[in-house]
N, C-alpha and C positions, 0 to 999 in steps of 0.2 A: 536536636543538638546542633547538627550539622551545619545548618541549613538559618538558626539562631545565634552563629557566630560567625557568618558572616556581616560588615557591616552594614550593605546596603540590602540586604531580605530582612523584614520583618514577622515573621510566623506567628498569626493575627490567634490563629488556635488551631486547638487539636482535637480529633473527638469523636467517634463512632460513625460508625456506617449512615448508621437512623438514624442520629440527628445531625446531616452534614450537608442535608438538603436545608434543611433551616440558618444552617451557622450561615452558608452560605449568602441565602436572601442576605440576612443582617449585616452583619459583616463584611460585604462585596469584593474579598479578595482576589485579586489577578491572576493567582492560581492556586488550583487545589491538584495536590496529589492524590491516589488515592490507589490501595492496592487491587488488586483482583480478586483475592481470596479474604472477605472480612466475617467474624461470625456472626452475624445482626444482617447484611445485608451485601449482595455479590458487586462486586465492582466496576465492573460492562454495567452492572440493570444503574445503578447511581449516575456512571459519565453518562450515559443513554437519557437520565433526566435533569441534570445538570446542562445539559446540550440543549436540552427544553427548555430551557428559560429566555427571560426575556433579552437578555443580556449577560451571556453565559460566560462567567469566565473561562480561563485555557483551561486545561486538563493535562496532568499527563501522569500517568501509570506509573508506579512506585515497587515495584512483586518482585520474589522467589520467581514464580513460573512464568519461566522466557516461552514456552510454547510458539509457534509457529499462530495455532488455533486464535490464542487469547492477542497473538500481536495483529495477525487478520482483524479481530473484534475491534477490536481498540480502535486501531487506524479508518475504520470502518464506520464507526457509534463519532470518532470528532478527535480523538484525544493528538492534543500537539507533542505528546512526547511517554518515552516508554522506555523505563526508566528501570533496569535490573537494581536492586537494594546490598550490594557490594559492588555499586557503582564507587570511584574515590571521591573524597567529600569535595576536594574542589571541582572537580569537574559532575559533580551533584549541584553546585552555589551556578557553574558555567551554564549548566543543562537548561537549571531552574528558571536560569534569565532567557533563554534564548527562545523556552519555550512563552515567558510572559511577553514578547515581543512576537509569537507569533510563528517563528520561524521553525520551533518543531525541535525535535533532537529523542535520539535513539542510541544504548548505550551500545559501544564498539561491538559486545559480541554478535549483536542480534543483527548491523548493518554488515557485519561478517558472510554469517549466513544465510543476509539477504544478498549480496553480492555474491556469492558462494551458486545461491539455488538459480540467479539470473546465468553463470556462466554454463551450468549443467544445460539451463534454459536452451541460449544460445545454442548450443552443444547440442542436444536434444532434436533442435527445429533443425538446423542443418546436414544431421544424419537423417531425418524423416523425407529434406528433400531432395535426397543424394540421388534418389531412385529415378526422378525426374527428364525429361530429356530438354534440350538445351530451350526450345520454344517453350514447351509446357512449366519454366521456369519459367520465363518472360511474359506469363499469361500470368504463373502466380506475383510476383512483381507489380504487375495493375493489379491485379487482385490487391494486394495488398495499401495500395494507394488510392483503391474505393472506385476504379475506373469504372465502367458499364461495357456490358460485351460488347454494342456497338461501338465506345471509345475504345476497347482494350482493339476492335478489331481496325480501326482508323489510325491505328499506331505501328499495326503490325501488314497490315493492305491484308489483311482477314475480310472473309465475307461472317458475315452475324452467325450464321450456323454453323461455322465451322473454330469460330471461337467459341461458342457454345458448348461446342464437344470436345477443344480444350479442357476447356473448366471444367466439363464434367469430369472427363479424365487424370486433373487434377486430382480433386476431390476424395474422387477413388481413391485414388495413389497412395492417400496421403489419411483415409479414411478419418478425415469430418465432415460434416454435416451440413455444413454451410460455408459459403465466402466469408465469413465472419471471422471462422475459425480457420480458415484458410489464408487469412490477414495477417490473424496474429502468430501462423507457425512464419511468417514471412516476411512480419517484423524480427523475430527471435534468431530468425538465421540470418540478417543483417541485409536482407534486397532491397531493405528501404533505403541504406543510407546514399 
């Protein structure tokens, strides 16, 4: 009813999850709204099937289930939006328009939660690197930039063996298994800005 009342949005069908794939093939809509949980098929399974079509429609999840796990799965599977059913009517219509253009959208509460998690990640990264020496911080910054030991040595005027020792110390102090994990922490701590 909400979307049907928008002058520039035409609702071409409503159907069960079981019928959705055939309905999409037949009517070729620009946007499909899916719930996470439906009585006959899982919305994420249906999302995967829709995204596998030769010319898939844009898909947004419209649900009451706003867990991080569902959000992460939906985005990884190619959803262009994740909206909560309590979204205001005018915001819902704007969101569907955004999804139709490929711009994507997230409900405001989810966006706030993601930003808060990002801030916590940055704070955690800063806390973890707090016990590194100045030289180790430099090495971590260069690891974050993807430099090799030889490249780091050239920038810091150190031999390869010394750089290797620093890299080993950084990995140990950070409690990470490899350079990639160290680079992620460097980015979260703001060393790459």
